N, CA and C atoms of all chains as a GROMACS GRO file, in nm:
protein
  438
    1MET      N    1  10.225  13.239 -15.895
    1MET     CA    2  10.149  13.315 -15.852
    1MET      C    3   9.996  13.268 -15.904
    2THR      N    4   9.914  13.284 -15.826
    2THR     CA    5   9.766  13.259 -15.864
    2THR      C    6   9.696  13.351 -15.931
    3HIS      N    7   9.582  13.298 -15.968
    3HIS     CA    8   9.515  13.369 -16.056
    3HIS      C    9   9.470  13.508 -15.942
    4ALA      N   10   9.404  13.451 -15.811
    4ALA     CA   11   9.374  13.568 -15.785
    4ALA      C   12   9.491  13.674 -15.747
    5GLU      N   13   9.611  13.644 -15.744
    5GLU     CA   14   9.722  13.738 -15.667
    5GLU      C   15   9.761  13.836 -15.784
    6LYS      N   16   9.743  13.805 -15.947
    6LYS     CA   17   9.771  13.842 -16.022
    6LYS      C   18   9.725  14.013 -16.030
    7THR      N   19   9.854  14.059 -16.079
    7THR     CA   20   9.860  14.226 -16.084
    7THR      C   21   9.802  14.269 -16.148
    8VAL      N   22   9.711  14.381 -16.195
    8VAL     CA   23   9.670  14.417 -16.292
    8VAL      C   24   9.735  14.590 -16.287
    9SER      N   25   9.700  14.666 -16.428
    9SER     CA   26   9.700  14.766 -16.421
    9SER      C   27   9.550  14.820 -16.406
   10HIS      N   28   9.543  14.916 -16.287
   10HIS     CA   29   9.408  14.970 -16.268
   10HIS      C   30   9.414  15.101 -16.233
   11LYS      N   31   9.258  15.168 -16.244
   11LYS     CA   32   9.275  15.331 -16.153
   11LYS      C   33   9.291  15.313 -16.079
   12LYS      N   34   9.280  15.399 -15.945
   12LYS     CA   35   9.286  15.365 -15.795
   12LYS      C   36   9.175  15.346 -15.763
   13PRO      N   37   9.168  15.238 -15.674
   13PRO     CA   38   9.081  15.200 -15.619
   13PRO      C   39   9.028  15.268 -15.511
   14SER      N   40   8.901  15.336 -15.439
   14SER     CA   41   8.878  15.408 -15.336
   14SER      C   42   8.761  15.376 -15.299
   15ILE      N   43   8.750  15.357 -15.153
   15ILE     CA   44   8.573  15.331 -15.085
   15ILE      C   45   8.579  15.498 -14.975
   16GLU      N   46   8.493  15.567 -14.987
   16GLU     CA   47   8.493  15.707 -14.925
   16GLU      C   48   8.341  15.676 -14.828
   17ILE      N   49   8.365  15.721 -14.747
   17ILE     CA   50   8.267  15.679 -14.618
   17ILE      C   51   8.177  15.855 -14.614
   18ILE      N   52   8.013  15.828 -14.665
   18ILE     CA   53   7.952  15.959 -14.619
   18ILE      C   54   7.888  15.952 -14.543
   19LYS      N   55   7.917  16.069 -14.439
   19LYS     CA   56   7.873  16.036 -14.311
   19LYS      C   57   7.695  16.050 -14.331
   20ASN      N   58   7.667  15.914 -14.206
   20ASN     CA   59   7.529  15.908 -14.198
   20ASN      C   60   7.485  15.834 -14.376
   21GLY      N   61   7.552  15.820 -14.404
   21GLY     CA   62   7.517  15.805 -14.576
   21GLY      C   63   7.590  15.658 -14.634
   22PRO      N   64   7.609  15.645 -14.790
   22PRO     CA   65   7.672  15.564 -14.816
   22PRO      C   66   7.828  15.505 -14.862
   23TYR      N   67   7.854  15.400 -14.885
   23TYR     CA   68   8.036  15.408 -14.899
   23TYR      C   69   8.012  15.431 -15.070
   24ILE      N   70   8.093  15.532 -15.103
   24ILE     CA   71   8.096  15.560 -15.271
   24ILE      C   72   8.238  15.502 -15.287
   25VAL      N   73   8.209  15.388 -15.378
   25VAL     CA   74   8.291  15.301 -15.442
   25VAL      C   75   8.354  15.338 -15.518
   26LYS      N   76   8.503  15.369 -15.570
   26LYS     CA   77   8.544  15.411 -15.683
   26LYS      C   78   8.647  15.279 -15.757
   27ASN      N   79   8.604  15.275 -15.874
   27ASN     CA   80   8.708  15.178 -16.018
   27ASN      C   81   8.775  15.055 -15.884
   28VAL      N   82   8.629  14.995 -15.869
   28VAL     CA   83   8.651  14.832 -15.826
   28VAL      C   84   8.558  14.768 -15.948
   29ASP      N   85   8.590  14.721 -16.012
   29ASP     CA   86   8.507  14.636 -16.117
   29ASP      C   87   8.439  14.549 -16.102
   30ASN      N   88   8.525  14.446 -15.956
   30ASN     CA   89   8.445  14.341 -15.951
   30ASN      C   90   8.365  14.349 -15.813
   31LEU      N   91   8.236  14.307 -15.840
   31LEU     CA   92   8.162  14.334 -15.733
   31LEU      C   93   8.057  14.233 -15.746
   32ILE      N   94   8.024  14.123 -15.634
   32ILE     CA   95   8.006  13.999 -15.618
   32ILE      C   96   7.901  13.968 -15.554
   33ASN      N   97   7.803  13.924 -15.597
   33ASN     CA   98   7.682  13.922 -15.491
   33ASN      C   99   7.704  13.801 -15.397
   34SER      N  100   7.624  13.764 -15.332
   34SER     CA  101   7.607  13.646 -15.220
   34SER      C  102   7.586  13.564 -15.271
   35GLN      N  103   7.563  13.504 -15.412
   35GLN     CA  104   7.517  13.392 -15.465
   35GLN      C  105   7.653  13.346 -15.602
   36GLY      N  106   7.740  13.475 -15.551
   36GLY     CA  107   7.882  13.428 -15.635
   36GLY      C  108   7.880  13.501 -15.773
   37VAL      N  109   7.756  13.544 -15.823
   37VAL     CA  110   7.773  13.604 -15.946
   37VAL      C  111   7.803  13.743 -15.949
   38PRO      N  112   7.894  13.811 -16.050
   38PRO     CA  113   7.913  13.892 -16.086
   38PRO      C  114   7.787  14.025 -16.079
   39ILE      N  115   7.800  14.142 -16.004
   39ILE     CA  116   7.690  14.239 -16.039
   39ILE      C  117   7.767  14.317 -16.143
   40PRO      N  118   7.706  14.383 -16.248
   40PRO     CA  119   7.762  14.485 -16.376
   40PRO      C  120   7.804  14.612 -16.238
   41ALA      N  121   7.931  14.639 -16.230
   41ALA     CA  122   7.981  14.754 -16.172
   41ALA      C  123   7.996  14.848 -16.267
   42GLN      N  124   7.999  14.975 -16.177
   42GLN     CA  125   8.027  15.111 -16.270
   42GLN      C  126   8.169  15.182 -16.216
   43PRO      N  127   8.261  15.259 -16.258
   43PRO     CA  128   8.333  15.324 -16.212
   43PRO      C  129   8.322  15.409 -16.054
   44VAL      N  130   8.166  15.462 -16.082
   44VAL     CA  131   8.157  15.495 -15.924
   44VAL      C  132   8.004  15.450 -15.922
   45MET      N  133   8.022  15.406 -15.734
   45MET     CA  134   7.897  15.332 -15.694
   45MET      C  135   7.869  15.350 -15.572
   46ALA      N  136   7.724  15.368 -15.533
   46ALA     CA  137   7.684  15.416 -15.374
   46ALA      C  138   7.652  15.260 -15.328
   47LEU      N  139   7.696  15.225 -15.244
   47LEU     CA  140   7.674  15.082 -15.184
   47LEU      C  141   7.528  15.128 -15.042
   48CYS      N  142   7.471  15.091 -15.044
   48CYS     CA  143   7.381  15.080 -14.917
   48CYS      C  144   7.507  15.036 -14.833
   49ARG      N  145   7.511  15.143 -14.668
   49ARG     CA  146   7.572  15.112 -14.579
   49ARG      C  147   7.494  15.093 -14.448
   50CYS      N  148   7.359  15.130 -14.466
   50CYS     CA  149   7.245  15.170 -14.351
   50CYS      C  150   7.169  15.017 -14.318
   51GLY      N  151   7.212  14.941 -14.435
   51GLY     CA  152   7.112  14.817 -14.445
   51GLY      C  153   6.996  14.820 -14.462
   52GLY      N  154   6.924  14.902 -14.479
   52GLY     CA  155   6.780  14.973 -14.545
   52GLY      C  156   6.776  14.938 -14.701
   53SER      N  157   6.861  14.965 -14.793
   53SER     CA  158   6.838  15.021 -14.938
   53SER      C  159   6.713  14.884 -14.980
   54ASN      N  160   6.615  14.926 -15.056
   54ASN     CA  161   6.506  14.838 -15.117
   54ASN      C  162   6.607  14.848 -15.262
   55ASN      N  163   6.708  14.869 -15.312
   55ASN     CA  164   6.803  14.843 -15.412
   55ASN      C  165   6.973  14.798 -15.371
   56LYS      N  166   6.947  14.704 -15.274
   56LYS     CA  167   7.071  14.660 -15.224
   56LYS      C  168   7.097  14.548 -15.379
   57PRO      N  169   7.233  14.560 -15.370
   57PRO     CA  170   7.337  14.660 -15.278
   57PRO      C  171   7.362  14.800 -15.322
   58PHE      N  172   7.296  14.866 -15.372
   58PHE     CA  173   7.329  14.969 -15.404
   58PHE      C  174   7.254  15.071 -15.311
   59CYS      N  175   7.264  15.200 -15.295
   59CYS     CA  176   7.204  15.300 -15.216
   59CYS      C  177   7.081  15.365 -15.252
   60ASP      N  178   6.968  15.369 -15.215
   60ASP     CA  179   6.854  15.442 -15.252
   60ASP      C  180   6.794  15.526 -15.161
   61SER      N  181   6.883  15.600 -15.102
   61SER     CA  182   6.835  15.696 -14.994
   61SER      C  183   6.756  15.714 -14.881
   62THR      N  184   6.731  15.546 -14.854
   62THR     CA  185   6.689  15.488 -14.714
   62THR      C  186   6.747  15.543 -14.625
   63HIS      N  187   6.870  15.570 -14.623
   63HIS     CA  188   6.906  15.643 -14.502
   63HIS      C  189   6.840  15.751 -14.409
   64ASN      N  190   6.855  15.859 -14.556
   64ASN     CA  191   6.741  15.985 -14.516
   64ASN      C  192   6.630  15.909 -14.454
   65ALA      N  193   6.541  15.832 -14.471
   65ALA     CA  194   6.416  15.809 -14.430
   65ALA      C  195   6.394  15.746 -14.291
   66ILE      N  196   6.568  15.647 -14.289
   66ILE     CA  197   6.544  15.587 -14.150
   66ILE      C  198   6.648  15.668 -14.056
   67ASN      N  199   6.674  15.778 -14.078
   67ASN     CA  200   6.779  15.869 -14.012
   67ASN      C  201   6.857  15.792 -13.941
   68PHE      N  202   6.973  15.713 -14.090
   68PHE     CA  203   7.045  15.641 -14.039
   68PHE      C  204   7.157  15.747 -13.933
   69GLU      N  205   7.204  15.676 -13.829
   69GLU     CA  206   7.336  15.780 -13.749
   69GLU      C  207   7.434  15.723 -13.743
   70ASP      N  208   7.555  15.762 -13.810
   70ASP     CA  209   7.647  15.685 -13.825
   70ASP      C  210   7.746  15.733 -13.690
   71ASP      N  211   7.756  15.706 -13.556
   71ASP     CA  212   7.822  15.785 -13.501
   71ASP      C  213   7.988  15.743 -13.442
   72LYS      N  214   8.011  15.656 -13.558
   72LYS     CA  215   8.136  15.634 -13.590
   72LYS      C  216   8.171  15.652 -13.726
   73THR      N  217   8.342  15.664 -13.770
   73THR     CA  218   8.346  15.718 -13.899
   73THR      C  219   8.244  15.815 -13.988
   74MET      N  220   9.614  16.418 -16.762
   74MET     CA  221   9.546  16.324 -16.644
   74MET      C  222   9.572  16.404 -16.528
   75THR      N  223   9.450  16.408 -16.462
   75THR     CA  224   9.437  16.439 -16.339
   75THR      C  225   9.518  16.358 -16.221
   76HIS      N  226   9.557  16.381 -16.097
   76HIS     CA  227   9.592  16.303 -15.997
   76HIS      C  228   9.520  16.170 -15.978
   77ALA      N  229   9.398  16.196 -15.998
   77ALA     CA  230   9.282  16.110 -15.976
   77ALA      C  231   9.281  15.999 -16.045
   78GLU      N  232   9.288  16.021 -16.210
   78GLU     CA  233   9.290  15.962 -16.248
   78GLU      C  234   9.412  15.862 -16.307
   79LYS      N  235   9.530  15.902 -16.220
   79LYS     CA  236   9.638  15.793 -16.274
   79LYS      C  237   9.631  15.668 -16.222
   80THR      N  238   9.685  15.612 -16.364
   80THR     CA  239   9.667  15.425 -16.370
   80THR      C  240   9.788  15.379 -16.248
   81VAL      N  241   9.770  15.279 -16.181
   81VAL     CA  242   9.855  15.191 -16.082
   81VAL      C  243   9.828  15.066 -16.116
   82SER      N  244   9.919  15.009 -16.042
   82SER     CA  245   9.979  14.879 -16.090
   82SER      C  246   9.901  14.840 -15.955
   83HIS      N  247   9.834  14.722 -15.920
   83HIS     CA  248   9.777  14.700 -15.807
   83HIS      C  249   9.683  14.529 -15.876
   84LYS      N  250   9.687  14.476 -15.724
   84LYS     CA  251   9.634  14.371 -15.692
   84LYS      C  252   9.465  14.375 -15.728
   85LYS      N  253   9.443  14.299 -15.795
   85LYS     CA  254   9.257  14.303 -15.831
   85LYS      C  255   9.168  14.329 -15.755
   86PRO      N  256   9.116  14.457 -15.704
   86PRO     CA  257   9.050  14.482 -15.610
   86PRO      C  258   8.869  14.421 -15.649
   87SER      N  259   8.831  14.400 -15.535
   87SER     CA  260   8.727  14.357 -15.548
   87SER      C  261   8.608  14.347 -15.416
   88ILE      N  262   8.485  14.363 -15.428
   88ILE     CA  263   8.386  14.321 -15.318
   88ILE      C  264   8.304  14.232 -15.329
   89GLU      N  265   8.330  14.160 -15.231
   89GLU     CA  266   8.204  14.039 -15.270
   89GLU      C  267   8.106  14.031 -15.125
   90ILE      N  268   7.986  13.994 -15.171
   90ILE     CA  269   7.857  14.072 -15.082
   90ILE      C  270   7.827  13.906 -14.985
   91ILE      N  271   7.853  13.905 -14.869
   91ILE     CA  272   7.781  13.858 -14.809
   91ILE      C  273   7.672  13.811 -14.739
   92LYS      N  274   7.621  13.716 -14.785
   92LYS     CA  275   7.439  13.700 -14.747
   92LYS      C  276   7.376  13.706 -14.607
   93ASN      N  277   7.297  13.796 -14.607
   93ASN     CA  278   7.278  13.866 -14.481
   93ASN      C  279   7.416  13.889 -14.355
   94GLY      N  280   7.499  13.940 -14.427
   94GLY     CA  281   7.657  14.002 -14.393
   94GLY      C  282   7.731  14.100 -14.392
   95PRO      N  283   7.825  14.110 -14.437
   95PRO     CA  284   7.909  14.220 -14.456
   95PRO      C  285   7.966  14.252 -14.619
   96TYR      N  286   8.046  14.305 -14.649
   96TYR     CA  287   8.098  14.383 -14.766
   96TYR      C  288   8.214  14.300 -14.729
   97ILE      N  289   8.297  14.206 -14.814
   97ILE     CA  290   8.411  14.107 -14.788
   97ILE      C  291   8.516  14.234 -14.938
   98VAL      N  292   8.574  14.326 -14.859
   98VAL     CA  293   8.647  14.397 -14.965
   98VAL      C  294   8.793  14.362 -14.984
   99LYS      N  295   8.866  14.330 -15.091
   99LYS     CA  296   8.976  14.290 -15.124
   99LYS      C  297   9.084  14.397 -15.227
  100ASN      N  298   9.179  14.422 -15.166
  100ASN     CA  299   9.296  14.508 -15.228
  100ASN      C  300   9.250  14.636 -15.283
  101VAL      N  301   9.195  14.702 -15.160
  101VAL     CA  302   9.110  14.854 -15.153
  101VAL      C  303   9.212  14.897 -15.052
  102ASP      N  304   9.316  14.962 -15.106
  102ASP     CA  305   9.423  15.051 -15.017
  102ASP      C  306   9.364  15.170 -14.921
  103ASN      N  307   9.292  15.215 -15.042
  103ASN     CA  308   9.210  15.382 -14.987
  103ASN      C  309   9.102  15.389 -14.947
  104LEU      N  310   9.032  15.380 -14.804
  104LEU     CA  311   8.937  15.367 -14.771
  104LEU      C  312   8.958  15.541 -14.683
  105ILE      N  313   8.878  15.632 -14.672
  105ILE     CA  314   8.863  15.732 -14.637
  105ILE      C  315   8.752  15.760 -14.570
  106ASN      N  316   8.762  15.850 -14.411
  106ASN     CA  317   8.629  15.822 -14.339
  106ASN      C  318   8.506  15.966 -14.409
  107SER      N  319   8.463  15.981 -14.310
  107SER     CA  320   8.335  16.082 -14.323
  107SER      C  321   8.411  16.211 -14.309
  108GLN      N  322   8.513  16.229 -14.253
  108GLN     CA  323   8.570  16.374 -14.251
  108GLN      C  324   8.683  16.407 -14.370
  109GLY      N  325   8.692  16.284 -14.466
  109GLY     CA  326   8.788  16.265 -14.550
  109GLY      C  327   8.901  16.242 -14.535
  110VAL      N  328   8.951  16.193 -14.364
  110VAL     CA  329   9.089  16.104 -14.366
  110VAL      C  330   9.052  15.969 -14.376
  111PRO      N  331   9.208  15.933 -14.450
  111PRO     CA  332   9.225  15.771 -14.442
  111PRO      C  333   9.205  15.700 -14.347
  112ILE      N  334   9.157  15.621 -14.330
  112ILE     CA  335   9.150  15.467 -14.250
  112ILE      C  336   9.256  15.360 -14.244
  113PRO      N  337   9.299  15.338 -14.161
  113PRO     CA  338   9.448  15.223 -14.204
  113PRO      C  339   9.358  15.125 -14.284
  114ALA      N  340   9.369  15.047 -14.371
  114ALA     CA  341   9.353  14.981 -14.485
  114ALA      C  342   9.435  14.836 -14.489
  115GLN      N  343   9.338  14.767 -14.459
  115GLN     CA  344   9.413  14.603 -14.455
  115GLN      C  345   9.393  14.530 -14.626
  116PRO      N  346   9.476  14.429 -14.677
  116PRO     CA  347   9.437  14.386 -14.803
  116PRO      C  348   9.290  14.334 -14.829
  117VAL      N  349   9.245  14.235 -14.698
  117VAL     CA  350   9.141  14.180 -14.699
  117VAL      C  351   8.997  14.279 -14.564
  118MET      N  352   8.890  14.337 -14.595
  118MET     CA  353   8.821  14.386 -14.485
  118MET      C  354   8.695  14.387 -14.514
  119ALA      N  355   8.618  14.330 -14.388
  119ALA     CA  356   8.458  14.318 -14.344
  119ALA      C  357   8.438  14.448 -14.320
  120LEU      N  358   8.344  14.481 -14.434
  120LEU     CA  359   8.316  14.596 -14.379
  120LEU      C  360   8.142  14.646 -14.364
  121CYS      N  361   8.095  14.684 -14.255
  121CYS     CA  362   7.926  14.686 -14.201
  121CYS      C  363   7.869  14.707 -14.330
  122ARG      N  364   7.769  14.612 -14.357
  122ARG     CA  365   7.690  14.624 -14.461
  122ARG      C  366   7.490  14.666 -14.382
  123CYS      N  367   7.472  14.632 -14.233
  123CYS     CA  368   7.386  14.594 -14.205
  123CYS      C  369   7.348  14.721 -14.109
  124GLY      N  370   7.436  14.840 -14.135
  124GLY     CA  371   7.426  14.932 -13.996
  124GLY      C  372   7.425  14.918 -13.873
  125GLY      N  373   7.465  14.814 -13.853
  125GLY     CA  374   7.438  14.820 -13.685
  125GLY      C  375   7.536  14.807 -13.606
  126SER      N  376   7.688  14.782 -13.680
  126SER     CA  377   7.806  14.776 -13.606
  126SER      C  378   7.845  14.904 -13.541
  127ASN      N  379   7.924  14.790 -13.423
  127ASN     CA  380   7.970  14.944 -13.306
  127ASN      C  381   8.145  14.970 -13.353
  128ASN      N  382   8.164  14.940 -13.452
  128ASN     CA  383   8.294  14.915 -13.472
  128ASN      C  384   8.288  14.975 -13.607
  129LYS      N  385   8.207  15.073 -13.640
  129LYS     CA  386   8.209  15.099 -13.801
  129LYS      C  387   8.348  15.169 -13.839
  130PRO      N  388   8.373  15.126 -13.986
  130PRO     CA  389   8.305  15.086 -14.082
  130PRO      C  390   8.346  14.920 -14.079
  131PHE      N  391   8.391  14.886 -14.012
  131PHE     CA  392   8.402  14.731 -14.002
  131PHE      C  393   8.290  14.656 -13.931
  132CYS      N  394   8.275  14.528 -13.972
  132CYS     CA  395   8.178  14.424 -13.913
  132CYS      C  396   8.222  14.388 -13.805
  133ASP      N  397   8.142  14.369 -13.702
  133ASP     CA  398   8.176  14.331 -13.532
  133ASP      C  399   8.076  14.217 -13.539
  134SER      N  400   7.996  14.163 -13.624
  134SER     CA  401   7.900  14.053 -13.682
  134SER      C  402   7.731  14.103 -13.556
  135THR      N  403   7.756  14.254 -13.567
  135THR     CA  404   7.641  14.262 -13.498
  135THR      C  405   7.506  14.207 -13.622
  136HIS      N  406   7.559  14.168 -13.745
  136HIS     CA  407   7.419  14.145 -13.823
  136HIS      C  408   7.360  14.019 -13.766
  137ASN      N  409   7.449  13.938 -13.747
  137ASN     CA  410   7.382  13.812 -13.696
  137ASN      C  411   7.336  13.834 -13.528
  138ALA      N  412   7.392  13.957 -13.455
  138ALA     CA  413   7.274  13.991 -13.353
  138ALA      C  414   7.112  14.020 -13.375
  139ILE      N  415   7.095  14.100 -13.496
  139ILE     CA  416   7.016  14.192 -13.536
  139ILE      C  417   6.903  14.120 -13.653
  140ASN      N  418   6.963  14.000 -13.661
  140ASN     CA  419   6.916  13.913 -13.754
  140ASN      C  420   6.882  13.986 -13.875
  141PHE      N  421   6.964  14.068 -13.932
  141PHE     CA  422   6.993  14.168 -14.054
  141PHE      C  423   6.996  14.020 -14.167
  142GLU      N  424   6.856  14.060 -14.230
  142GLU     CA  425   6.822  13.994 -14.366
  142GLU      C  426   6.855  14.061 -14.526
  143ASP      N  427   6.926  14.009 -14.574
  143ASP     CA  428   6.910  14.089 -14.729
  143ASP      C  429   6.853  14.012 -14.801
  144ASP      N  430   6.718  14.061 -14.842
  144ASP     CA  431   6.661  13.982 -14.930
  144ASP      C  432   6.658  14.002 -15.053
  145LYS      N  433   6.755  14.089 -15.127
  145LYS     CA  434   6.838  14.092 -15.251
  145LYS      C  435   6.972  14.121 -15.253
  146THR      N  436   7.051  14.049 -15.353
  146THR     CA  437   7.196  14.019 -15.349
  146THR      C  438   7.204  13.928 -15.265
   0.00000   0.00000   0.00000
Protein backbone atom coordinates (compact mmCIF):
# COMPACT_ATOMS: atom_id res chain seq x y z
CA MET A 1 0.00 0.00 0.00
CA THR A 2 1.49 3.32 -1.04
CA HIS A 3 1.23 6.49 0.96
CA ALA A 4 -1.42 7.82 -1.42
CA GLU A 5 -3.51 4.72 -0.92
CA LYS A 6 -3.39 4.82 2.85
CA THR A 7 -6.81 4.53 4.41
CA VAL A 8 -7.60 7.24 6.92
CA SER A 9 -10.47 7.83 9.28
CA HIS A 10 -12.23 11.00 8.22
CA LYS A 11 -15.56 12.72 8.31
CA LYS A 12 -17.52 12.08 5.16
CA PRO A 13 -16.16 14.26 2.34
CA SER A 14 -18.63 15.75 -0.09
CA ILE A 15 -19.01 18.28 -2.88
CA GLU A 16 -22.38 19.93 -3.34
CA ILE A 17 -23.03 22.04 -6.40
CA ILE A 18 -24.92 25.28 -5.95
CA LYS A 19 -27.17 26.29 -8.86
CA ASN A 20 -25.41 29.06 -10.79
CA GLY A 21 -22.88 29.18 -7.98
CA PRO A 22 -19.88 27.53 -6.34
CA TYR A 23 -18.89 24.05 -5.23
CA ILE A 24 -19.52 23.60 -1.51
CA VAL A 25 -16.75 21.30 -0.35
CA LYS A 26 -17.02 19.62 3.03
CA ASN A 27 -14.42 17.64 4.95
CA VAL A 28 -11.64 17.72 2.36
CA ASP A 29 -8.47 18.68 4.20
CA ASN A 30 -6.13 18.38 1.27
CA LEU A 31 -6.42 21.34 -1.07
CA ILE A 32 -3.37 21.78 -3.27
CA ASN A 33 -2.68 24.74 -5.50
CA SER A 34 -1.32 24.66 -9.03
CA GLN A 35 2.23 24.86 -7.73
CA GLY A 36 1.72 21.75 -5.63
CA VAL A 37 1.56 23.77 -2.41
CA PRO A 38 -1.13 22.95 0.16
CA ILE A 39 -3.65 25.71 0.81
CA PRO A 40 -5.10 25.92 4.34
CA ALA A 41 -8.46 24.18 4.16
CA GLN A 42 -11.59 24.69 6.20
CA PRO A 43 -14.18 22.04 7.05
CA VAL A 44 -16.57 23.81 4.70
CA MET A 45 -15.32 25.79 1.70
CA ALA A 46 -16.98 27.41 -1.30
CA LEU A 47 -14.78 26.96 -4.36
CA CYS A 48 -15.20 29.10 -7.47
CA ARG A 49 -17.05 27.37 -10.29
CA CYS A 50 -17.69 30.31 -12.63
CA GLY A 51 -14.03 31.07 -13.31
CA GLY A 52 -14.40 34.71 -12.29
CA SER A 53 -13.54 34.94 -8.61
CA ASN A 54 -10.87 37.42 -7.61
CA ASN A 55 -10.11 35.23 -4.61
CA LYS A 56 -9.48 31.92 -6.38
CA PRO A 57 -9.84 29.12 -5.62
CA PHE A 58 -12.49 30.47 -3.25
CA CYS A 59 -15.84 31.92 -4.23
CA ASP A 60 -16.24 35.68 -3.83
CA SER A 61 -19.77 35.83 -5.31
CA THR A 62 -18.54 37.02 -8.70
CA HIS A 63 -20.92 34.42 -10.18
CA ASN A 64 -23.74 36.80 -9.30
CA ALA A 65 -21.99 39.83 -10.81
CA ILE A 66 -21.36 38.04 -14.11
CA ASN A 67 -24.73 36.25 -14.16
CA PHE A 68 -23.07 32.84 -14.33
CA GLU A 69 -25.65 30.38 -15.56
CA ASP A 70 -25.15 26.68 -15.27
CA ASP A 71 -27.70 25.06 -17.51
CA LYS A 72 -26.34 21.66 -16.53
CA THR A 73 -26.24 20.19 -13.03
CA MET B 1 -23.50 12.60 16.62
CA THR B 2 -25.68 13.29 13.61
CA HIS B 3 -25.60 11.29 10.41
CA ALA B 4 -23.64 14.07 8.71
CA GLU B 5 -21.00 13.96 11.40
CA LYS B 6 -20.47 10.22 11.21
CA THR B 7 -16.83 9.30 10.91
CA VAL B 8 -16.07 6.97 8.04
CA SER B 9 -12.99 5.11 6.94
CA HIS B 10 -12.00 6.41 3.54
CA LYS B 11 -9.06 6.89 1.26
CA LYS B 12 -7.57 10.32 1.66
CA PRO B 13 -9.74 12.87 -0.16
CA SER B 14 -8.01 15.70 -1.98
CA ILE B 15 -8.55 18.51 -4.45
CA GLU B 16 -5.63 19.53 -6.63
CA ILE B 17 -5.85 22.66 -8.72
CA ILE B 18 -4.50 22.54 -12.25
CA LYS B 19 -2.97 25.77 -13.53
CA ASN B 20 -5.47 27.38 -15.91
CA GLY B 21 -7.47 24.19 -15.68
CA PRO B 22 -9.84 22.07 -13.59
CA TYR B 23 -10.03 20.81 -10.05
CA ILE B 24 -8.72 17.25 -9.80
CA VAL B 25 -10.83 15.64 -7.11
CA LYS B 26 -9.72 12.34 -5.60
CA ASN B 27 -11.58 10.02 -3.28
CA VAL B 28 -14.72 12.09 -2.81
CA ASP B 29 -17.66 9.75 -3.28
CA ASN B 30 -20.38 12.24 -2.51
CA LEU B 31 -21.00 14.59 -5.41
CA ILE B 32 -24.40 16.24 -5.27
CA ASN B 33 -25.93 18.32 -8.04
CA SER B 34 -27.82 21.57 -7.62
CA GLN B 35 -31.10 19.70 -7.28
CA GLY B 36 -29.73 17.71 -4.35
CA VAL B 37 -29.38 14.56 -6.45
CA PRO B 38 -26.20 12.48 -6.15
CA ILE B 39 -24.10 12.27 -9.31
CA PRO B 40 -22.14 9.04 -9.87
CA ALA B 41 -18.62 9.80 -8.69
CA GLN B 42 -15.32 8.30 -9.78
CA PRO B 43 -12.20 7.90 -7.63
CA VAL B 44 -10.58 10.63 -9.70
CA MET B 45 -12.63 13.37 -11.36
CA ALA B 46 -11.80 16.61 -13.15
CA LEU B 47 -14.37 19.25 -12.25
CA CYS B 48 -14.85 22.38 -14.34
CA ARG B 49 -13.22 25.48 -12.87
CA CYS B 50 -13.48 27.89 -15.81
CA GLY B 51 -17.28 27.93 -15.93
CA GLY B 52 -17.36 27.01 -19.60
CA SER B 53 -17.63 23.23 -19.80
CA ASN B 54 -20.47 21.80 -21.83
CA ASN B 55 -20.35 18.72 -19.61
CA LYS B 56 -20.68 20.35 -16.20
CA PRO B 57 -19.74 19.66 -13.53
CA PHE B 58 -17.01 17.78 -15.36
CA CYS B 59 -14.16 19.30 -17.31
CA ASP B 60 -14.34 18.97 -21.10
CA SER B 61 -11.18 21.02 -21.80
CA THR B 62 -13.14 24.16 -22.67
CA HIS B 63 -10.62 26.02 -20.45
CA ASN B 64 -8.16 25.63 -23.30
CA ALA B 65 -10.61 26.83 -25.95
CA ILE B 66 -11.47 29.97 -23.99
CA ASN B 67 -7.91 30.58 -22.78
CA PHE B 68 -8.96 30.47 -19.14
CA GLU B 69 -6.25 32.13 -17.11
CA ASP B 70 -6.05 31.77 -13.41
CA ASP B 71 -3.67 34.39 -12.17
CA LYS B 72 -4.24 33.23 -8.60
CA THR B 73 -3.57 29.78 -7.14
